[in-house]
N, C-alpha and C positions, 0 to 999 in steps of 0.2 A: 504494500500500500504506500502510495506517495504522500508526503506530508501536506501537499497542497489540497488533498481530499478531505482534510479535517476542518477546513474553513477557517484556518488561522489567519491572523492579520499578515499582510504582505511584508511588513517590517520584521516580523518573526521569521517568515520564510527566508528573508535575506540573511538573517542570523544563522538559520539552519544550513543554508547553502555555504556560508562563509566557514562554518565549522567542518563541513565536508560530509554531513549526514546525507544519505540518499533515500533509502526506504525505511519505513517504520519497522521496529521489532514487534514480535507478537504482543508483548505486554503494552507497548505504546498503542497498538491498534485497538486493544481492549479497553485500556484505561482512559486515554485522552477523550474519547467521546463522552464517557460517563462523567468525567470531571467538568467538561464544558457544559453538560446538562444540569450540573449542580448537585449530583448525587454524592453522598458519603461513600468512600471506597475502602475496603480492606483487601490488600493485595499481597499474595505470597509469591516472591520471586527472588532467586539468588543473584549474586553479583554477576555482572557482565551481561544482563538481559536488557539493559537500557531503561531501567526504572527511573533514574534521575530525570532524564528528559521527559519521561512519561508524566511526571507531575509538574515539572517546571514549565513546559510549553503551554498547557492550558491555563495555569495560574498566571503566567505573564500575559496571556491573551485576555483573560478576564480583568486583570488590573488595568490594562490599557483602556478598557471601556469605562472605567470609573474616574470620577473627578478626584483631583488631589486635595484631600482634606487635612493634610498634615498629620495623618495617623499611620501607624504600621498596618498594612493590609494583610500580610501573610507572615506566619512564623513556621520555620522548618526546624524541628528539634532532632538532633543527631547524637550518637554516643561519644564521638571522638572529635578532636580539633582537626585532625587530618581530613575527615569526611566533611566537616564544615567548610574547610578551605577548598576542597575539591568541588563541592556543590556550588560554592560562590563563584569559582572560576568558570564552571560550565554555565551558570546563570549569566555572568557577564558576557560570555560569548553569544548565547542565544538571544539576549536582550540588547545586544550592542547597538542595533539600529532603532531601538525604542528609547523611551525616557523612563523606563522602569529601573529603579536602583535597588541595590542589595548591600548587605554587610555581613561578614562572618564574625560571630561573637563567641569567643572561646578563651579559656584560661591559659596561663603559662607565659603570657607576654609581660611587658613592663607597664609603667604608669601611663606612658604615652598612648599605648594601644587601648588601654581602658578608657582614657579620655576621648579618643577617637570614636570608640563604640558609644560612649555616653552622648557625644554630640549628635551622632547619627540617630540613635534611638530617641533622643529628645526632639529632634527635627521631624521624626516620623518617617524613617526610611521605608520604602515600599515592602521589602522582604528582608526579614531578619533570619539568618541561618545560625543556629546557636547550639552549644552544649548546655545541658541543664543547669549545672552549678553556676556557670558564669552569668546566664540569663537571670537566675534568681538573685544574684548579687545586684544586678541593675534594677530589677523589679522592686527589691526592698528599699531602694533609694527614691522611688516615687516618680521618676521622670519618664518611664517607658510608656509610650502612647499606644495602648491596646484597646481603647474604648470602642473603636470601630473595626477591630480586626475581623476579617471575614473568612480567612483560610488558615487551618492548622494542619500541618503535615508532620507525622512521626515517621522517620526513616530509620531502618535497622532497629525496629521496636523490640524485637526479641533480645538483641544484644544490650539495649538500654536496661531492660528488666533484669538480665543476667548480671549487669554491673550495679544493680541496686538503685536505679533511678526512678522507681515507681512513685515514691512520695514527692520527688522533685517535679516529675511530670505533672502530677495532680495539682501541685502548688502553682506551677506556671499556668495551668488551665484555669485556676480559680481567678486569675486576673483578666480573663477573656470574656467577651460577651457569650451568652449561652447559645445564641443563634449564630451559627457559623458553619462552614463546610469543613468536614474532617476527612483526612486521608491517612491511612495507616499502612505502612509497607514493612514487611517482615520476611526474612528468609525462611523461617519456620513458623508453624502455627500451633504451638502448644496451648494447653488449657489457660495458662496465665495471660497469653495474648488475647484469647477470646474473651476473657473476663475484662481486660482493659478495653477491648473494643465495645463491649456491651455498655460500659460506663460512659464512653465519650462519643461513640458514633450513633447516628440515627438512621435506621433502616438502610444499612450499607449494602452496596453491591459487592459481591465477593469474587475475586479473580485469583486463580492459581496457575502458576507457570513453572513447569519443569523443575520440581524440587529434587534435591538430593542425588542428582546424577551428573558426575563430571563428564565433560565432553569426551566422546569416544576416541578422538584423535590424541588425547593425552596418553602417553606411554607410562603406565603405572608399574613401579617395581618396589620391592622391599628387601631389606637385609635383616636377618634375624641375628642379633648380636648381644654380647654382654656390654654393660655400660662403658667399661674401660676401653672397648674397641671403637666406640663411636667417633671420637675426634680423630684418631689416626685414619680411620676409614674415610671420613669426610675430606681430610687433607689429600688422601690418595685419589679420591674421585675428582676433586677440583683441579689438582695438578695434572691428572691424566686427560681430562676432558677439555680444558682450556676454552670454556664457553664465554660468550659475550656478556651474559646477564643471568645471574643466579640469586635466588632468595632462599635463605635457610631459616626456617621457622622453629622457634623454641617456645615452650610454654611458660618459662620463667625468665625474668629479666637478668637474673644472676647468671643463668646458663648462657644467655646472649652475650654477656660481657666476657665470660670465660672463653667461649668459643671464638669470638671475634679476636681476642688477644692471641689465642693459639694460631689462628689463621694468618694474622699479621706476622707472627714469628716465622711463618712459612713463606714470607715475602709475597703474599697474595694481596691484590687490591681490594680491600674489604673495609666496610664500616658497619655501624650498628644503629638500630633504632629501638628505643624503649621509652617508658614513661619517665625515667630519671633525667633524660636530656631536655634542655630548654627548647621551646618551640622553634626559635630561629635556627638552632643547630639541626633539629630534625628536618626542617624545611630545606636547609642547605644540603644535608645528606641525600634527601630524595632528589633534589635537583642534580647533584653530582652523579647519582645513579642513573637518572634518566638521560643525562648527557654523556654517559659512558666514561666519566672520569674515574669511576670505580665500577667493578663488574660483579662484586659479591656483596650482598646485603644480608646481615644477620638480624632478625627481627622477632619481636613477640607478635601475638595475634592482632596487635594494633594495625598491622598492614594487611591482614587477611581479607578484610571486607572494605569495599567502597573506595579503594585507592586505585586510581587509573594509571597503571604503568603497563605499557604494551611491550611486546617482544621479549618476554621472559623465556629463556631457553630451558631452565631447570628449576624446579622447586624441590627442596630437601626438607623433610620433616625430621628434625633432630630427635624428636620424640613423638609418640602417637598423640594426637590431640585428644582432649578430654571428651569431646563431643563429635559425633559423626558429621554434623553439619559444618563444624570447623574444618574438618578434613576436606570437605568439598570446597569450601571457600579458599582454603590455603592453596590447594593444587589448581583451583580455578584461576589463579593469577597467570598461569601459562596457557598456551594454545588459545590465545585470544584472537578474535577476528579470523583470518584465514591461516594463521600460523600453526605449526606443530609445536609440541612441547613434551616434556618429560617430568615425572614426579617420582621421587625416591623417598621412602620412609624407613627409618631405623627402628626396629622393634626389639626391645629388651624382654626379659622374662616376664616382668610384671605387666607389660603392655599387650601381651599376646591376646588375651580375651577381649580387650577393648578394640584391638585391630580386627579381630574376627567379627565383632559387632558392626564395625564400619564396612567390612566386606559384605555383610548381609544387607546393610542399608543401601549400598550402591549396586547390589546384585552382581558382584564381580569378585572372583578370586584373583587377588593381585599376585603376580609372579614373584616368588621368593628366589633371590639371586644369591649364589654362594660367594662369600668374600674370598679374596686371595688367600692361599694357604699360609702365607707369611704372617697373617694376623692370628693364627692359632685356631683352636676349636671354637665352635659356636653352639648356642643352644639349639635344640630341636624345636621346630614350630609345632606346638601341640597345645592350642589354647584351652582345651578341655582338661588338661592335666593339672593336678594340684601342686605337683613338685617337679622341679627340673634339675638336671645335673649341675653341679657346681662348675664354675669356669676353670678351664685348664689352659693357661696362656702360654703354652709351649709354642715357640716360633722358630723359624729357620735361622741359622747363623747366630750372630750375637745380638740380633735386634731385640730390644726389650719392649714389652707392651706399655702403653701409656697408662699411667695411674694418676688420678688427681690427688693433690695434697689435701689433707683434712683441714 
């Protein structure tokens, strides 16, 4: 379906053309007409399906038809600052030829960024894209103009609830008019999301798009290893493959720091992203990665959703994600658009049952690859077993296995 068939304003079509969008994705085809007609929507769609434009395009179109009353017209609430920045960037591109303005509101900046947010919110910017905590800080100071707000969008709603933002979301909503259009987007649709939807949506239309299935063109592999073999194996893989763009996902930020340090010692072009870094540092790291100044990024799940980085050759899961949907989102960073991609997961003894659950979720048995003999014995893959053999790190020659210091 061509974007011109939605009846969008010509200025928006110019923005779409300048970005390079051609035809609408399935979720855009389903959601855009519903939003334009004024329906509340609850939509389930994973990353990479085009859901950001699915809500931005009709909201921009509707705001263009309204007079400027000096009030905020739409608020988009997201779980992370990175997603807020990305949506704001896409908003600026799509609305470039219009007079609809936006601002990303998130924590982690300095006093100057807070003052800039305050000025925009006080003036009544058209669209505020925010993280919950930062927006509450502004709302509590009394200058945020929400009296005539007409559109509320919750993006990555499941992740926000997982991060404990339920009370913050409900507090933000308490500052809004009761009569408004509500849009809720979530990668998964568990019971707690449906409870939230019942509280804030009115007679919503429900859309579900391709949940929990990674693209078939992703080559998925796994290595069954002991913990002490993980870092040496990753070094071996990265040195051998010499890829342009790799993301290694870890579940804990301390693991990110340890792994990045070890990869730097191997003279690899690597950097790290986690919540301990200042926002300007994280943005510079992402920019360097996109510009190929570094080719390996070690990150927490902060990067697994909603970050628009194309041409990722390889995704490595240093550990098995706690949730099957997180696995889908992590490896979904590769094989975007028409590109191929590869995903490798390292499975230790404790993670075997969890990985088996993921295999059931994605309806696929992931190939288990043998590690080189020089790394020694490995555990058997038997997720139903209660006990596994103890590690035997005998290796060829004088090579010693990697052991972390306590």
